DOGUFI-582682 format. One record per atom (N, C-alpha, C): residue in one letter; x, y, z; atom name. Coordinates in steps of 0.1 Angstrom, whole numbers. Example, Ala and Ser with C-alpha at 12.3 -4.5 7.8 and 13.67 -1.06 7.14 Angstrom:
residues 2
   residuo       x       y       z   atomo
         a     132     -57      78       N
         a     123     -45      78      CA
         a     132     -33      78       C
         s     128     -22      71       N
         s     137     -11      71      CA
         s     129       0      79       C
END
This chain:
residues 316
   residuo       x       y       z   atomo
         a       8     -12       0       N
         a       0       0       0      CA
         a       9      12       0       C
         t      18      13     -10       N
         t      26      25     -12      CA
         t      26      30     -26       C
         s      33      40     -29       N
         s      34      44     -43      CA
         s      48      41     -49       C
         s      55      32     -42       N
         s      69      29     -47      CA
         s      68      21     -60       C
         n      77      23     -69       N
         n      78      15     -82      CA
         n      81       1     -78       C
         v      76      -8     -87       N
         v      78     -22     -85      CA
         v      83     -28     -98       C
         l      93     -37     -97       N
         l      98     -44    -109      CA
         l      96     -59    -106       C
         i      88     -65    -115       N
         i      84     -79    -114      CA
         i      92     -87    -125       C
         r     100     -97    -121       N
         r     108    -104    -130      CA
         r     104    -119    -130       C
         g     106    -126    -141       N
         g     103    -140    -141      CA
         g     101    -144    -156       C
         e     101    -157    -158       N
         e      99    -163    -171      CA
         e      85    -159    -177       C
         s      84    -161    -190       N
         s      71    -158    -196      CA
         s      61    -169    -191       C
         g      49    -164    -188       N
         g      39    -173    -184      CA
         g      38    -176    -169       C
         t      46    -169    -161       N
         t      46    -171    -147      CA
         t      35    -162    -140       C
         g      28    -153    -147       N
         g      18    -146    -141      CA
         g      21    -132    -136       C
         k      30    -125    -143       N
         k      35    -112    -139      CA
         k      24    -101    -140       C
         e      16    -102    -150       N
         e       5     -92    -151      CA
         e      -6     -94    -140       C
         l      -8    -107    -137       N
         l     -18    -111    -126      CA
         l     -13    -105    -113       C
         l       0    -106    -110       N
         l       6    -101     -98      CA
         l       5     -86     -98       C
         a       7     -79    -109       N
         a       6     -65    -110      CA
         a      -9     -60    -106       C
         r     -18     -68    -111       N
         r     -32     -65    -107      CA
         r     -35     -67     -92       C
         v     -29     -77     -87       N
         v     -31     -79     -72      CA
         v     -24     -68     -64       C
         i     -13     -63     -68       N
         i      -6     -52     -62      CA
         i     -15     -39     -62       C
         h     -20     -37     -74       N
         h     -28     -25     -76      CA
         h     -41     -26     -67       C
         r     -47     -37     -67       N
         r     -60     -39     -59      CA
         r     -57     -37     -44       C
         n     -45     -40     -40       N
         n     -42     -39     -25      CA
         n     -35     -26     -22       C
         s     -34     -16     -31       N
         s     -28      -3     -29      CA
         s     -39       7     -25       C
         d     -34      19     -21       N
         d     -43      30     -19      CA
         d     -48      36     -32       C
         r     -44      31     -43       N
         r     -49      36     -56      CA
         r     -59      26     -62       C
         a     -64      17     -55       N
         a     -73       7     -60      CA
         a     -85      12     -66       C
         e     -90      24     -62       N
         e    -102      30     -67      CA
         e    -100      36     -81       C
         q     -87      38     -84       N
         q     -83      45     -97      CA
         q     -80      34    -107       C
         s     -76      39    -119       N
         s     -74      30    -130      CA
         s     -61      22    -129       C
         l     -61      10    -134       N
         l     -48       3    -137      CA
         l     -47       2    -152       C
         i     -37       8    -158       N
         i     -36       8    -173      CA
         i     -24      -1    -176       C
         c     -26     -10    -186       N
         c     -16     -20    -189      CA
         c     -11     -17    -204       C
         v       2     -18    -205       N
         v       8     -16    -219      CA
         v      19     -27    -221       C
         n      18     -34    -232       N
         n      28     -44    -236      CA
         n      38     -37    -245       C
         c      50     -34    -239       N
         c      60     -26    -246      CA
         c      65     -33    -258       C
         a      66     -47    -258       N
         a      72     -54    -269      CA
         a      62     -55    -281       C
         a      50     -52    -279       N
         a      40     -53    -290      CA
         a      39     -41    -299       C
         l      46     -30    -295       N
         l      46     -17    -303      CA
         l      59     -13    -308       C
         a      60      -8    -320       N
         a      72      -2    -325      CA
         a      76      10    -316       C
         p      90      13    -316       N
         p      94      24    -307      CA
         p      87      37    -309       C
         s      84      41    -322       N
         s      78      54    -324      CA
         s      63      53    -319       C
         l      57      42    -321       N
         l      43      40    -316      CA
         l      42      40    -301       C
         l      52      33    -295       N
         l      52      32    -280      CA
         l      53      45    -274       C
         e      62      54    -279       N
         e      63      67    -273      CA
         e      50      75    -274       C
         s      43      74    -285       N
         s      30      81    -286      CA
         s      20      74    -277       C
         e      20      61    -276       N
         e      11      54    -267      CA
         e      13      58    -253       C
         l      25      60    -248       N
         l      28      63    -234      CA
         l      25      77    -231       C
         f      30      86    -240       N
         f      29     100    -237      CA
         f      19     109    -245       C
         g      13     102    -254       N
         g       3     109    -262      CA
         g       9     118    -273       C
         h       1     124    -281       N
         h       6     133    -292      CA
         h      -4     143    -295       C
         v       1     154    -302       N
         v      -8     164    -306      CA
         v     -11     163    -321       C
         k     -22     169    -326       N
         k     -25     168    -340      CA
         k     -14     173    -349       C
         g     -11     165    -359       N
         g       0     169    -368      CA
         g      14     166    -364       C
         a      15     159    -352       N
         a      29     156    -347      CA
         a      36     146    -357       C
         f      29     138    -364       N
         f      35     129    -374      CA
         f      24     125    -384       C
         t      28     119    -395       N
         t      18     114    -405      CA
         t       8     105    -398       C
         g      -4     108    -400       N
         g     -15     100    -394      CA
         g     -21     105    -381       C
         a     -14     115    -376       N
         a     -18     121    -363      CA
         a     -29     132    -366       C
         h     -41     127    -368       N
         h     -52     136    -372      CA
         h     -59     143    -361       C
         a     -56     139    -349       N
         a     -62     146    -337      CA
         a     -53     144    -325       C
         d     -55     152    -315       N
         d     -48     150    -302      CA
         d     -51     137    -296       C
         k     -41     131    -290       N
         k     -44     118    -283      CA
         k     -38     118    -269       C
         q     -46     114    -260       N
         q     -41     113    -246      CA
         q     -32     100    -244       C
         g     -21     101    -238       N
         g     -12      89    -236      CA
         g     -16      81    -224       C
         r     -10      69    -222       N
         r     -13      60    -211      CA
         r      -9      66    -198       C
         f       1      74    -197       N
         f       5      80    -184      CA
         f      -7      89    -179       C
         q     -12      97    -188       N
         q     -23     106    -184      CA
         q     -36      98    -181       C
         a     -38      87    -188       N
         a     -50      79    -185      CA
         a     -48      72    -171       C
         a     -36      70    -167       N
         a     -33      63    -154      CA
         a     -32      73    -143       C
         h     -34      86    -145       N
         h     -32      96    -135      CA
         h     -40      93    -122       C
         g     -33      93    -111       N
         g     -39      89     -98      CA
         g     -40      74     -96       C
         g     -36      66    -106       N
         g     -37      52    -105      CA
         g     -23      45    -107       C
         t     -24      34    -114       N
         t     -12      26    -116      CA
         t     -10      23    -131       C
         l       2      24    -136       N
         l       6      21    -150      CA
         l      15       8    -150       C
         f      10      -2    -157       N
         f      18     -15    -157      CA
         f      25     -16    -171       C
         l      38     -16    -171       N
         l      45     -17    -184      CA
         l      51     -31    -184       C
         d      46     -39    -193       N
         d      51     -53    -195      CA
         d      62     -53    -205       C
         e      71     -62    -204       N
         e      83     -63    -213      CA
         e      91     -50    -213       C
         i      94     -45    -202       N
         i     101     -32    -201      CA
         i     115     -33    -207       C
         g     121     -45    -208       N
         g     134     -47    -213      CA
         g     135     -45    -228       C
         d     123     -43    -235       N
         d     123     -42    -249      CA
         d     121     -28    -254       C
         i     121     -18    -245       N
         i     119      -4    -250      CA
         i     132       2    -256       C
         s     130      11    -265       N
         s     142      17    -272      CA
         s     149      27    -262       C
         a     161      30    -266       N
         a     170      39    -258      CA
         a     163      53    -257       C
         e     156      58    -268       N
         e     150      71    -268      CA
         e     138      71    -258       C
         t     131      60    -258       N
         t     119      59    -249      CA
         t     124      58    -234       C
         q     135      51    -232       N
         q     141      50    -219      CA
         q     144      63    -213       C
         v     150      72    -221       N
         v     153      86    -216      CA
         v     141      93    -212       C
         k     131      92    -220       N
         k     118     100    -216      CA
         k     111      93    -204       C
         l     112      80    -203       N
         l     106      73    -192      CA
         l     113      77    -179       C
         l     126      78    -180       N
         l     134      81    -168      CA
         l     130      95    -163       C
         r     128     105    -172       N
         r     124     118    -168      CA
         r     111     118    -161       C
         v     101     110    -166       N
         v      88     109    -159      CA
         v      89     104    -145       C
         l      98      94    -144       N
         l     100      88    -130      CA
         l     106      97    -121       C
         q     115     106    -126       N
         q     123     115    -117      CA
         q     114     127    -114       C
         e     108     133    -124       N
         e     101     146    -123      CA
         e      86     146    -123       C
         r      80     134    -127       N
         r      66     132    -128      CA
         r      60     142    -138       C
         q      67     144    -149       N
         q      62     153    -159      CA
         q      68     149    -173       C
         f      61     153    -184       N
         f      66     150    -197      CA
         f      59     159    -207       C
         e      63     158    -220       N
         e      57     165    -231      CA
         e      52     155    -241       C
         p      39     156    -245       N
         p      34     148    -255      CA
         p      42     149    -268       C
         v      42     139    -276       N
         v      49     140    -289      CA
         v      44     151    -297       C
         g      53     160    -302       N
         g      50     171    -310      CA
         g      45     183    -303       C
         s      46     183    -289       N
         s      41     194    -281      CA
         s      52     200    -272       C
         d      51     213    -269       N
         d      60     218    -259      CA
         d      53     221    -246       C
         r      41     215    -245       N
         r      33     217    -232      CA
         r      37     206    -222       C
         t      41     210    -210       N
         t      44     200    -200      CA
         t      32     195    -193       C
         v      31     182    -191       N
         v      20     176    -184      CA
         v      26     169    -172       C
         e      19     172    -160       N
         e      23     166    -148      CA
         e      14     154    -145       C
         v      19     143    -139       N
         v      11     131    -136      CA
         v      15     126    -123       C
         d       6     119    -117       N
         d       8     112    -104      CA
         d       5      97    -107       C
         v      15      90    -110       N
         v      13      76    -114      CA
         v      23      67    -107       C
         r      17      55    -102       N
         r      26      45     -97      CA
         r      29      36    -108       C
         l      42      32    -110       N
         l      47      24    -121      CA
         l      50      10    -116       C
         i      44       0    -123       N
         i      48     -14    -121      CA
         i      54     -19    -134       C
         a      66     -24    -135       N
         a      72     -29    -147      CA
         a      75     -43    -146       C
         a      75     -50    -157       N
         a      78     -65    -157      CA
         a      87     -68    -169       C
         t      94     -79    -167       N
         t     103     -83    -178      CA
         t     107     -98    -176       C
         n     109    -105    -187       N
         n     114    -119    -186      CA
         n     129    -119    -191       C
         r     135    -107    -193       N
         r     148    -106    -197      CA
         r     158    -103    -186       C
         n     170    -106    -188       N
         n     181    -103    -178      CA
         n     185     -88    -180       C
         l     180     -79    -171       N
         l     183     -65    -173      CA
         l     198     -62    -170       C
         e     204     -69    -161       N
         e     218     -67    -158      CA
         e     227     -70    -171       C
         e     223     -80    -178       N
         e     230     -83    -191      CA
         e     228     -72    -201       C
         l     216     -67    -202       N
         l     213     -56    -211      CA
         l     220     -44    -207       C
         i     221     -41    -194       N
         i     229     -29    -190      CA
         i     244     -31    -194       C
         a     249     -43    -192       N
         a     263     -45    -195      CA
         a     266     -44    -210       C
         s     256     -47    -219       N
         s     258     -46    -233      CA
         s     254     -32    -238       C
         g     249     -23    -229       N
         g     246     -10    -233      CA
         g     232      -8    -239       C
         k     223     -18    -237       N
         k     210     -18    -243      CA
         k     199     -13    -233       C
         f     203     -12    -220       N
         f     194      -7    -210      CA
         f     201       3    -201       C
         r     195      14    -198       N
         r     201      24    -189      CA
         r     201      19    -175       C
         e     213      21    -169       N
         e     215      17    -155      CA
         e     207      26    -146       C
         d     206      39    -149       N
         d     199      48    -140      CA
         d     184      45    -140       C
         l     179      41    -152       N
         l     165      37    -153      CA
         l     162      24    -145       C
         f     171      15    -146       N
         f     170       2    -138      CA
         f     168       5    -123       C
         y     176      14    -118       N
         y     176      17    -104      CA
         y     163      24    -100       C
         r     158      32    -109       N
         r     145      39    -107      CA
         r     133      29    -107       C
         l     134      19    -115       N
         l     123       9    -116      CA
         l     124      -1    -104       C
         n     137      -4    -100       N
         n     139     -15     -91      CA
         n     139     -11     -77       C
         v     128      -4     -73       N
         v     127       0     -59      CA
         v     122     -12     -51       C
         v     112     -18     -55       N
         v     107     -31     -49      CA
         v     108     -41     -60       C
         s     117     -51     -58       N
         s     119     -62     -68      CA
         s     113     -75     -64       C
         l     105     -81     -73       N
         l      98     -93     -70      CA
         l     102    -103     -81       C
         m     106    -115     -77       N
         m     109    -126     -87      CA
         m      99    -137     -86       C
         l      92    -139     -98       N
         l      82    -149     -98      CA
         l      89    -162    -103       C
         p      88    -173     -94       N
         p      95    -185     -98      CA
         p      87    -192    -110       C
         s      94    -200    -117       N
         s      88    -208    -127      CA
         s      80    -219    -121       C
         l      71    -225    -129       N
         l      62    -236    -124      CA
         l      70    -248    -119       C
         r      81    -251    -126       N
         r      89    -263    -122      CA
         r      96    -260    -108       C
         e      97    -247    -104       N
         e     103    -244     -91      CA
         e      93    -244     -80       C
         r      80    -245     -83       N
         r      70    -244     -73      CA
         r      60    -256     -76       C
         h      66    -268     -78       N
         h      59    -280     -81      CA
         h      48    -283     -71       C
         g      50    -279     -59       N
         g      40    -282     -48      CA
         g      27    -275     -51       C
         d      27    -265     -59       N
         d      15    -258     -62      CA
         d       7    -263     -74       C
         l      13    -273     -80       N
         l       8    -278     -93      CA
         l      -7    -283     -92       C
         a      -9    -292     -82       N
         a     -22    -298     -80      CA
         a     -33    -287     -78       C
         e     -30    -278     -69       N
         e     -40    -267     -67      CA
         e     -43    -259     -79       C
         l     -33    -256     -87       N
         l     -35    -249     -99      CA
         l     -43    -257    -110       C
         v     -39    -270    -110       N
         v     -46    -279    -120      CA
         v     -61    -279    -117       C
         f     -65    -281    -104       N
         f     -79    -281    -101      CA
         f     -86    -268    -102       C
         f     -79    -257    -100       N
         f     -85    -244    -102      CA
         f     -88    -242    -116       C
         f     -79    -245    -125       N
         f     -81    -243    -140      CA
         f     -92    -253    -145       C
         l     -92    -265    -139       N
         l    -102    -275    -143      CA
         l    -116    -270    -139       C
         s    -117    -265    -127       N
         s    -131    -260    -123      CA
         s    -135    -249    -131       C
         r    -126    -240    -134       N
         r    -130    -228    -142      CA
         r    -134    -232    -157       C
         s    -126    -241    -163       N
         s    -128    -245    -177      CA
         s    -141    -253    -178       C
         a    -143    -262    -168       N
         a    -155    -270    -168      CA
         a    -168    -261    -167       C
         r    -167    -251    -158       N
         r    -178    -242    -157      CA
         r    -181    -234    -169       C
         q    -170    -229    -176       N
         q    -172    -221    -188      CA
         q    -178    -230    -199       C
         m    -174    -242    -200       N
         m    -178    -251    -211      CA
         m    -191    -259    -207       C
         k    -196    -257    -195       N
         k    -208    -263    -190      CA
         k    -206    -279    -191       C
         k    -195    -283    -185       N
         k    -192    -298    -184      CA
         k    -191    -302    -170       C
         q    -196    -314    -167       N
         q    -195    -319    -153      CA
         q    -183    -327    -151       C
         i    -171    -320    -150       N
         i    -159    -327    -148      CA
         i    -153    -322    -135       C
         r    -151    -332    -126       N
         r    -146    -329    -113      CA
         r    -133    -336    -109       C
         q    -129    -346    -118       N
         q    -118    -355    -114      CA
         q    -107    -356    -124       C
         i     -95    -360    -120       N
         i     -84    -362    -129      CA
         i     -79    -376    -125       C
         a     -78    -385    -135       N
         a     -73    -398    -133      CA
         a     -59    -398    -127       C
         p     -55    -407    -118       N
         p     -42    -407    -112      CA
         p     -31    -407    -122       C
         a     -33    -415    -133       N
         a     -22    -415    -143      CA
         a     -21    -402    -150       C
         a     -32    -395    -152       N
         a     -31    -382    -159      CA
         a     -24    -372    -149       C
         m     -27    -372    -136       N
         m     -21    -363    -127      CA
         m      -6    -366    -126       C
         e      -2    -379    -126       N
         e      12    -382    -126      CA
         e      19    -377    -138       C
         a      13    -378    -150       N
         a      19    -372    -162      CA
         a      21    -357    -161       C
         l      11    -350    -155       N
         l      12    -336    -153      CA
         l      23    -332    -144       C
         e      25    -340    -133       N
         e      35    -338    -123      CA
         e      49    -341    -129       C
         s      50    -350    -139       N
         s      63    -353    -144      CA
         s      68    -344    -155       C
         y      59    -335    -160       N
         y      63    -326    -171      CA
         y      70    -314    -165       C
         s      79    -308    -173       N
         s      87    -297    -169      CA
         s      81    -283    -171       C
         w      70    -282    -178       N
         w      63    -269    -180      CA
         w      71    -257    -185       C
         p      77    -258    -196       N
         p      85    -247    -201      CA
         p      77    -234    -203       C
         g      64    -236    -206       N
         g      55    -224    -208      CA
         g      49    -220    -195       C
         n      52    -226    -184       N
         n      48    -222    -170      CA
         n      33    -223    -169       C
         i      27    -214    -160       N
         i      13    -215    -157      CA
         i       4    -212    -169       C
         r       8    -204    -178       N
         r       0    -202    -190      CA
         r      -1    -215    -198       C
         e      10    -222    -199       N
         e       9    -235    -206      CA
         e       0    -245    -199       C
         l       1    -245    -185       N
         l      -8    -254    -178      CA
         l     -22    -250    -180       C
         e     -26    -238    -179       N
         e     -40    -233    -181      CA
         e     -45    -238    -195       C
         n     -37    -237    -205       N
         n     -41    -241    -219      CA
         n     -43    -256    -220       C
         v     -34    -263    -213       N
         v     -34    -278    -214      CA
         v     -47    -283    -207       C
         i     -50    -277    -195       N
         i     -62    -281    -188      CA
         i     -75    -277    -196       C
         e     -75    -266    -202       N
         e     -87    -262    -211      CA
         e     -88    -272    -222       C
         r     -77    -275    -229       N
         r     -78    -285    -240      CA
         r     -83    -299    -235       C
         a     -79    -303    -223       N
         a     -83    -316    -218      CA
         a     -98    -315    -215       C
         v    -103    -304    -210       N
         v    -118    -303    -207      CA
         v    -125    -304    -220       C
         v    -120    -298    -231       N
         v    -127    -298    -244      CA
         v    -128    -312    -249       C
         l    -117    -320    -247       N
         l    -116    -333    -253      CA
         l    -122    -344    -245       C
         a    -124    -342    -232       N
         a    -129    -352    -223      CA
         a    -143    -357    -227       C
         d    -144    -370    -227       N
         d    -157    -376    -230      CA
         d    -165    -381    -218       C
         s    -159    -380    -206       N
         s    -165    -385    -194      CA
         s    -164    -374    -183       C
         d    -167    -377    -171       N
         d    -166    -368    -160      CA
         d    -152    -367    -154       C
         m    -142    -374    -161       N
         m    -128    -374    -156      CA
         m    -118    -372    -167       C
         i    -108    -364    -163       N
         i     -97    -361    -173      CA
         i     -88    -374    -173       C
         t     -85    -379    -184       N
         t     -77    -391    -185      CA
         t     -64    -388    -193       C
         p     -54    -396    -193       N
         p     -41    -393    -200      CA
         p     -44    -391    -215       C
         e     -54    -397    -221       N
         e     -56    -396    -235      CA
         e     -61    -381    -238       C
         d     -66    -374    -228       N
         d     -70    -360    -230      CA
         d     -59    -350    -230       C
         l     -47    -355    -227       N
         l     -35    -346    -226      CA
         l     -27    -347    -238       C
         p     -19    -336    -241       N
         p     -10    -337    -253      CA
         p       0    -348    -252       C
         a       5    -353    -263       N
         a      14    -365    -263      CA
         a      27    -361    -255       C
         a      32    -349    -256       N
         a      44    -345    -250      CA
         a      43    -346    -235       C
         i      31    -345    -229       N
         i      29    -346    -215      CA
         i      25    -360    -211       C
         r      17    -367    -220       N
         r      12    -380    -217      CA
         r      23    -390    -217       C
         i      33    -389    -226       N
         i      44    -399    -226      CA
         i      56    -393    -218       C
         r      57    -398    -206       N
         r      67    -393    -197      CA
         r      81    -396    -202       C
         p      91    -387    -201       N
         p     105    -390    -205      CA
         p     111    -402    -199       C
         e     108    -404    -186       N
         e     115    -416    -179      CA
         e     109    -429    -185       C
         v      97    -429    -189       N
         v      91    -441    -195      CA
         v      97    -444    -209       C
         r      99    -433    -216       N
         r     104    -435    -230      CA
         r     119    -440    -230       C
         v     127    -435    -221       N
         v     141    -438    -222      CA
         v     146    -448    -212       C
         m     137    -453    -203       N
         m     141    -463    -193      CA
         m     131    -474    -192       C
         p     132    -483    -202       N
         p     123    -495    -202      CA
         p     124    -503    -190       C
         v     136    -503    -182       N
         v     137    -510    -170      CA
         v     127    -507    -160       C
         q     121    -495    -161       N
         q     111    -491    -151      CA
         q      98    -499    -153       C
         r      95    -505    -164       N
         r      83    -513    -166      CA
         r      83    -525    -156       C
         a      95    -530    -154       N
         a      96    -541    -145      CA
         a      96    -536    -130       C
         a     101    -525    -128       N
         a     102    -520    -114      CA
         a      88    -513    -110       C
         g      80    -509    -119       N
         g      68    -502    -116      CA
         g      67    -489    -124       C
         s      59    -479    -119       N
         s      58    -467    -127      CA
         s      59    -455    -117       C
         g      61    -443    -123       N
         g      60    -431    -116      CA
         g      72    -430    -106       C
         t      69    -424     -94       N
         t      79    -421     -84      CA
         t      86    -434     -79       C
         a      79    -445     -77       N
         a      84    -457     -72      CA
         a      95    -463     -82       C
         a      91    -462     -95       N
         a     101    -467    -105      CA
         a     113    -458    -105       C
         v     112    -445    -105       N
         v     124    -437    -104      CA
         v     132    -439     -92       C
         r     126    -441     -81       N
         r     133    -444     -68      CA
         r     141    -457     -70       C
         s     135    -467     -77       N
         s     141    -480     -78      CA
         s     154    -479     -87       C
         v     152    -472     -99       N
         v     163    -470    -108      CA
         v     174    -461    -101       C
         a     170    -451     -94       N
         a     180    -442     -87      CA
         a     188    -450     -77       C
         r     181    -459     -69       N
         r     188    -467     -59      CA
         r     198    -476     -66       C
         r     194    -482     -78       N
         r     202    -492     -85      CA
         r     215    -485     -90       C
         q     213    -473     -96       N
         q     224    -466    -102      CA
         q     233    -461     -91       C
         s     227    -456     -80       N
         s     235    -451     -69      CA
         s     244    -463     -63       C
         a     238    -475     -62       N
         a     245    -486     -56      CA
         a     257    -490     -65       C
         q     254    -489     -79       N
         q     265    -492     -88      CA
         q     276    -482     -86       C
         i     273    -470     -84       N
         i     284    -459     -83      CA
         i     291    -462     -70       C
         r     284    -465     -59       N
         r     291    -467     -46      CA
         r     299    -480     -46       C
         s     295    -490     -54       N
         s     303    -502     -55      CA
         s     316    -501     -61       C
         h     318    -491     -69       N
         h     330    -488     -76      CA
         h     339    -477     -68       C
         a     333    -472     -58       N
         a     341    -462     -51      CA
         a     348    -468     -39       C
         e     361    -463     -37       N
         e     369    -468     -26      CA
         e     364    -463     -13       C
         p     364    -471      -2       N
         p     359    -466      10      CA
         p     368    -455      16       C
         q     362    -443      18       N
         q     369    -432      23      CA
         q     361    -426      34       C
         p     362    -430      46       N
         p     354    -425      57      CA
         p     357    -411      62       C
         d     358    -402      53       N
         d     360    -388      57      CA
         d     349    -379      51       C
         r     349    -367      54       N
         r     339    -358      50      CA
         r     339    -356      35       C
         k     351    -356      29       N
         k     352    -354      14      CA
         k     345    -366       7       C
         a     348    -378      12       N
         a     342    -389       5      CA
         a     326    -389       7       C
         a     322    -384      18       N
         a     307    -384      20      CA
         a     301    -374      10       C
         s     308    -362       8       N
         s     303    -353      -2      CA
         s     303    -358     -16       C
         v     314    -366     -19       N
         v     314    -372     -33      CA
         v     302    -382     -34       C
         a     300    -390     -24       N
         a     289    -400     -25      CA
         a     275    -392     -26       C
         e     274    -381     -19       N
         e     261    -374     -19      CA
         e     259    -368     -33       C
         e     270    -363     -39       N
         e     268    -357     -52      CA
         e     265    -368     -62       C
         q     271    -380     -61       N
         q     268    -391     -70      CA
         q     254    -395     -69       C
         e     249    -396     -57       N
         e     235    -400     -55      CA
         e     225    -390     -61       C
         l     228    -377     -60       N
         l     220    -367     -66      CA
         l     220    -368     -81       C
         r     232    -370     -87       N
         r     233    -371    -101      CA
         r     226    -384    -106       C
         a     227    -395     -99       N
         a     221    -407    -102      CA
         a     205    -406    -102       C
         a     200    -399     -92       N
         a     186    -397     -91      CA
         a     181    -388    -103       C
         l     189    -378    -106       N
         l     185    -370    -117      CA
         l     185    -377    -131       C
         r     195    -386    -133       N
         r     195    -394    -145      CA
         r     183    -403    -145       C
         a     180    -409    -134       N
         a     169    -418    -134      CA
         a     156    -411    -137       C
         a     155    -398    -133       N
         a     143    -390    -135      CA
         a     143    -382    -148       C
         d     154    -385    -156       N
         d     155    -378    -168      CA
         d     156    -363    -166       C
         g     162    -359    -156       N
         g     164    -344    -153      CA
         g     153    -337    -146       C
         n     143    -344    -143       N
         n     131    -338    -135      CA
         n     135    -338    -120       C
         k     138    -326    -116       N
         k     142    -325    -102      CA
         k     131    -328     -92       C
         a     119    -325     -95       N
         a     108    -328     -85      CA
         a     107    -343     -83       C
         v     107    -350     -95       N
         v     106    -365     -94      CA
         v     119    -370     -87       C
         a     130    -365     -90       N
         a     143    -370     -84      CA
         a     143    -368     -69       C
         a     137    -356     -64       N
         a     136    -353     -50      CA
         a     128    -363     -43       C
         r     116    -366     -49       N
         r     107    -376     -43      CA
         r     114    -390     -43       C
         s     122    -393     -53       N
         s     128    -406     -53      CA
         s     138    -408     -41       C
         m     144    -397     -37       N
         m     153    -397     -26      CA
         m     146    -393     -12       C
         n     133    -392     -13       N
         n     126    -388       0      CA
         n     131    -375       6       C
         l     134    -366      -3       N
         l     139    -353       2      CA
         l     129    -342      -2       C
         p     127    -332       7       N
         p     119    -320       3      CA
         p     126    -314     -10       C
         r     117    -308     -18       N
         r     123    -302     -31      CA
         r     133    -291     -27       C
         s     130    -283     -17       N
         s     139    -272     -14      CA
         s     153    -278      -9       C
         t     153    -289      -2       N
         t     166    -295       2      CA
         t     173    -300     -10       C
         f     166    -307     -19       N
         f     172    -313     -31      CA
         f     178    -302     -39       C
         y     170    -291     -41       N
         y     176    -280     -50      CA
         y     188    -274     -43       C
         s     188    -272     -30       N
         s     200    -265     -24      CA
         s     212    -274     -25       C
         r     210    -288     -24       N
         r     221    -297     -25      CA
         r     226    -297     -39       C
         c     217    -296     -49       N
         c     222    -295     -63      CA
         c     230    -282     -65       C
         r     226    -271     -60       N
         r     233    -259     -61      CA
         r     247    -260     -54       C
         k     247    -267     -43       N
         k     260    -269     -36      CA
         k     271    -276     -45       C
         y     266    -285     -53       N
         y     276    -292     -62      CA
         y     276    -287     -76       C
         g     269    -276     -79       N
         g     269    -270     -92      CA
         g     261    -279    -102       C
         i     251    -286     -97       N
         i     243    -295    -106      CA
         i     231    -287    -111       C
         r     230    -286    -124       N
         r     219    -278    -130      CA
         r     209    -287    -136       C
END
């Protein structure tokens, strides 16, 4: 509930605009407008006009005065998505607005004062853009007053089931279908997938499944093939004998880990223990075909513990 600028970072599809809306609704500007602009969707010349407005005759096609998004958001919040894609010229003008709360519309010498809270978002590495000269460092610090990092879906796997049933309920209601359940095999396939498109991809997959479902339950056949056919099943036929899902991965991981340990010389010191732990982590990841959530379960470890141990040994 402040007017501080906020920078939201995270991969595409993690819900950055949704978070911006939540921030606005919980601020003291909630009664005023939230104006959203996708900076990557507009050419640099159009973006400047979109943000700051223009006067009649400012450029070809400017047949009338136009109010910009900053003026439209006066008293409220302006959300700039894909902030890392704006041009150098627009960055300069944006920096001035953040510093002085005033600007001139395109083609005008009239100064406009605004009271706007800015929330920006990006899926790009701004520090790398700064190093390459593509993003102003002073603008970065103006935007980065409160910094929020949205984790990818594969990093918050414990939330998957709740999100699945939320999207299932919403899609079923919209399509007027009586679907309330997901078959265990379908849920296992969803949990084994890495979700490169994050929550947006999950939402679309569940909507598709609801469209295709012929009964009151989502089955594996309702899911895309890339999700339905789990990597560990494709590349590890040994799992068919051991079982399926987490139990199978655990079995393969134990077997590979035992093979590694059988070739290791007994060294009852701390270094040897670290070597053995790293080997077990790598064996579990190989057995899970790189799926850290599945590998963590196969070792009976909390995901946070598994991830921290992977970072400890530089395992990616």
